[in-house]
C-alpha positions as CSV (number, residue, x, y, z in Angstrom):
1,X,20.9,-21.9,-84.2
2,X,19.8,-23.8,-81.2
3,X,17.0,-22.2,-79.0
4,X,18.2,-20.2,-76.0
5,X,18.0,-22.2,-72.9
6,X,15.7,-20.8,-70.2
7,X,17.6,-19.3,-67.2
8,X,17.7,-21.5,-64.1
9,X,15.7,-20.2,-61.2
10,X,17.6,-18.5,-58.4
11,X,17.2,-21.7,-56.3
12,X,19.3,-20.6,-53.4
13,X,17.8,-17.2,-53.0
14,X,14.2,-18.5,-53.5
15,X,14.7,-21.1,-50.7
16,X,16.3,-18.6,-48.4
17,X,13.4,-16.2,-48.9
18,X,10.9,-18.9,-48.3
19,X,12.6,-20.1,-45.1
20,X,13.1,-16.5,-43.9
21,X,9.4,-15.7,-44.4
22,X,8.4,-18.9,-42.5
23,X,10.7,-17.9,-39.7
24,X,9.3,-14.3,-39.6
25,X,5.7,-15.6,-39.7
26,X,6.3,-17.9,-36.7
27,X,5.8,-21.1,-38.8
28,X,9.4,-22.0,-37.8
29,X,9.5,-20.5,-34.2
30,X,12.6,-19.0,-32.7
31,X,14.3,-21.4,-30.3
32,X,13.2,-24.5,-32.2
33,X,15.0,-26.5,-34.9
34,X,14.1,-26.4,-38.6
35,X,12.3,-29.4,-39.9
36,X,14.5,-32.2,-41.1
37,X,16.5,-31.8,-44.3
38,X,14.4,-34.6,-46.0
39,X,11.2,-32.8,-45.2
40,X,12.5,-29.4,-46.4
41,X,14.0,-30.8,-49.6
42,X,10.7,-32.4,-50.5
43,X,8.8,-29.2,-49.6
44,X,10.9,-27.0,-51.9
45,X,11.6,-29.7,-54.6
46,X,15.4,-29.2,-54.4
47,X,18.4,-31.3,-53.6
48,X,19.8,-31.4,-50.0
49,X,22.9,-29.7,-51.4
50,X,20.9,-26.7,-52.6
51,X,19.0,-26.7,-49.3
52,X,22.3,-26.7,-47.3
53,X,23.7,-23.8,-49.3
54,X,20.5,-21.8,-48.6
55,X,20.7,-22.6,-44.9
56,X,24.4,-21.5,-44.8
57,X,23.3,-18.2,-46.4
58,X,20.7,-17.7,-43.6
59,X,23.3,-18.5,-41.0
60,X,25.4,-15.7,-42.4
61,X,22.4,-13.4,-41.9
62,X,22.0,-14.6,-38.3
63,X,18.6,-16.1,-38.8
64,X,19.8,-19.7,-38.2
65,X,22.6,-21.5,-36.4
66,X,23.6,-25.1,-37.2
67,X,25.1,-27.4,-34.6
68,X,26.5,-30.9,-35.2
69,X,24.2,-33.6,-33.9
70,X,21.8,-31.0,-32.7
71,X,20.2,-29.5,-35.8
72,X,19.6,-26.1,-37.3
73,X,18.3,-23.7,-34.6
74,X,16.0,-20.8,-35.5
75,X,17.4,-17.6,-33.9
76,X,15.2,-14.8,-32.4
77,X,14.5,-11.6,-34.3
78,X,17.0,-9.6,-32.1
79,X,19.8,-11.6,-33.8
80,X,18.7,-11.1,-37.4
81,X,20.7,-8.9,-39.7
82,X,17.7,-6.6,-40.2
83,X,19.8,-3.9,-41.9
84,X,20.6,-6.4,-44.7
85,X,18.6,-5.4,-47.7
86,X,17.6,-9.0,-48.5
87,X,16.6,-9.8,-44.9
88,X,14.5,-6.7,-44.6
89,X,12.8,-7.5,-47.9
90,X,12.0,-11.1,-46.7
91,X,10.6,-10.3,-43.3
92,X,9.1,-6.8,-43.7
93,X,5.5,-8.1,-43.8
94,X,6.0,-9.6,-40.3
95,X,8.2,-6.8,-38.8
96,X,7.1,-4.3,-36.2
97,X,7.9,-1.4,-38.6
98,X,7.1,1.2,-36.0
99,X,9.7,0.0,-33.6
100,X,12.2,-0.6,-36.3
101,X,11.8,2.9,-37.9
102,X,12.1,4.4,-34.4
103,X,15.4,2.6,-33.8
104,X,16.7,3.9,-37.2
105,X,15.8,7.4,-36.2
106,X,17.5,6.9,-32.8
107,X,20.7,5.8,-34.4
108,X,20.6,8.7,-36.8
109,X,20.3,11.1,-33.9
110,X,23.5,9.6,-32.4
111,X,25.5,9.9,-35.7
112,X,24.3,12.5,-38.2
113,X,24.7,15.7,-36.1
114,X,28.4,14.9,-35.5
115,X,28.8,13.9,-39.1
116,X,27.4,17.3,-40.1
117,X,29.9,19.0,-37.7
118,X,32.8,17.1,-39.2
119,X,31.6,18.0,-42.7
120,X,31.9,21.7,-41.7
121,X,35.6,21.2,-41.1
122,X,36.4,18.7,-43.9
123,X,34.0,18.9,-46.8
124,X,35.4,19.9,-50.1
125,X,33.5,22.1,-52.5
126,X,32.8,19.0,-54.5
127,X,31.3,17.3,-51.4
128,X,29.0,20.3,-50.8
129,X,28.0,20.3,-54.4
130,X,26.9,16.6,-54.0
131,X,24.8,17.6,-51.0
132,X,23.3,20.4,-53.0
133,X,22.6,18.2,-56.0
134,X,20.6,15.8,-53.8
135,X,18.7,18.8,-52.2
136,X,17.8,20.0,-55.7
137,X,16.6,16.5,-56.5
138,X,14.3,16.6,-53.4
139,X,12.9,19.9,-54.6
140,X,12.4,18.7,-58.1
141,X,10.6,15.5,-57.0
142,X,7.4,17.4,-56.3
143,X,4.8,15.2,-54.7
144,X,6.4,11.9,-55.8
145,X,7.2,10.1,-52.6
146,X,9.5,7.5,-54.3
147,X,11.6,10.1,-56.2
148,X,11.7,12.4,-53.1
149,X,12.9,9.5,-50.9
150,X,15.6,8.6,-53.4
151,X,16.9,12.2,-53.4
152,X,16.5,12.3,-49.6
153,X,18.6,9.2,-49.2
154,X,21.3,10.7,-51.5
155,X,21.4,13.8,-49.4
156,X,22.2,11.9,-46.2
157,X,24.7,9.7,-48.1
158,X,26.4,12.8,-49.4
159,X,26.4,14.3,-45.9
160,X,28.2,11.3,-44.4
161,X,30.6,11.2,-47.3
162,X,31.4,14.8,-46.6
163,X,32.5,14.0,-43.0
164,X,35.6,12.2,-44.5
165,X,35.4,9.8,-41.6
166,X,35.8,6.2,-43.0
167,X,33.6,4.7,-40.3
168,X,30.8,7.1,-40.8
169,X,31.1,6.7,-44.6
170,X,30.4,3.0,-44.1
171,X,27.4,3.7,-41.9
172,X,25.2,4.7,-44.9
173,X,25.9,1.3,-46.6
174,X,25.2,-0.6,-43.4
175,X,21.8,1.0,-42.9
176,X,20.8,1.9,-46.4
177,X,17.8,-0.5,-46.6
178,X,16.6,0.5,-43.1
179,X,17.1,4.2,-43.8
180,X,15.3,4.0,-47.0
181,X,12.3,2.4,-45.2
182,X,12.4,5.0,-42.6
183,X,12.6,7.9,-45.0
184,X,9.8,6.5,-47.2
185,X,7.6,6.0,-44.2
186,X,8.2,9.5,-43.0
187,X,7.8,11.0,-46.5
188,X,4.5,9.2,-47.0
189,X,3.2,10.8,-43.8
190,X,3.1,14.3,-45.3
191,X,1.4,15.9,-48.3
192,X,3.7,18.9,-48.8
193,X,7.5,18.3,-48.9
194,X,8.4,22.0,-48.9
195,X,9.0,22.1,-45.1
196,X,11.2,19.0,-45.3
197,X,13.2,20.7,-48.1
198,X,13.6,23.8,-45.9
199,X,15.0,21.8,-43.0
200,X,17.6,20.1,-45.3
201,X,18.5,23.5,-46.8
202,X,19.2,24.9,-43.4
203,X,21.6,22.1,-42.8
204,X,23.4,22.6,-46.1
205,X,23.6,26.4,-45.4
206,X,25.3,25.7,-42.1
207,X,27.8,23.3,-43.7
208,X,28.6,25.9,-46.4
209,X,29.1,28.5,-43.7
210,X,31.4,26.0,-41.9
211,X,29.3,26.6,-38.7
212,X,29.6,23.4,-36.7
213,X,27.1,24.4,-34.0
214,X,24.5,25.5,-36.5
215,X,25.0,22.3,-38.5
216,X,24.5,20.1,-35.4
217,X,21.4,22.1,-34.5
218,X,20.0,21.9,-38.1
219,X,20.6,18.2,-38.2
220,X,18.8,17.6,-34.9
221,X,15.9,19.9,-36.0
222,X,15.6,17.9,-39.2
223,X,15.5,14.6,-37.3
224,X,13.0,16.0,-34.8
225,X,10.8,17.0,-37.8
226,X,11.1,13.4,-39.1
227,X,9.9,12.1,-35.8
228,X,6.9,14.4,-35.8
229,X,6.0,13.4,-39.3
230,X,6.3,9.7,-38.4
231,X,4.0,10.2,-35.4
232,X,1.5,12.2,-37.5
233,X,1.4,9.4,-40.0
234,X,0.7,6.8,-37.4
235,X,-2.1,8.9,-35.8
236,X,-3.6,9.4,-39.3
237,X,-3.5,5.7,-40.0
238,X,-5.0,4.9,-36.6
239,X,-7.8,7.4,-37.1
240,X,-8.7,5.8,-40.5
241,X,-8.7,2.3,-38.9
242,X,-11.0,3.5,-36.1
243,X,-13.5,5.0,-38.6
244,X,-13.5,1.8,-40.7
């Protein structure tokens, strides 16, 4: 039997990641063109065809824009598809996480309370069971921030599913990477998750009671608590830095 051939490296993804990080770090500044193809091909040790495929992928993620006879322009951060899981992974080391997380929280304030109200009208028993399962997962996670965040994300996904609004149901997929970052950042800011679980339980109780006003209020209170936890985490990190 012939030996198994080694898997080819993910050339396109690797090049995309490298270029994206160079953009995020400022090595390839916004408003300027990428270096010539010949230079980039030599730098990455790949063919121009592979390089062009990678560049097309970054154009789809709004980090680059190619123009005939002009070159490939590096776009500013405001244009980047930051909610894309790959993009967020590539640029997170150079991202203003505080501002990004605040923006995610702001978007949630605009969407989740109304989703909760819709769920009061439309959620099936199966929908509510999914929310409760996620809540139980949060409670069972103990002090494990990763496990708690996974269950927390599942809770909010189940909430949006329970709204039975097709646009809101897509929202969770659009912001999943950013929401996961926000939840993990918030959850790492506290040592005891019991209070967070209580806020989520109040929201579920309001949905089970089909009380739209109570569900809106519970959702807003939950988001307010997340904002407080985020701020507390920032103050704690700043205090540690000042003592260092």
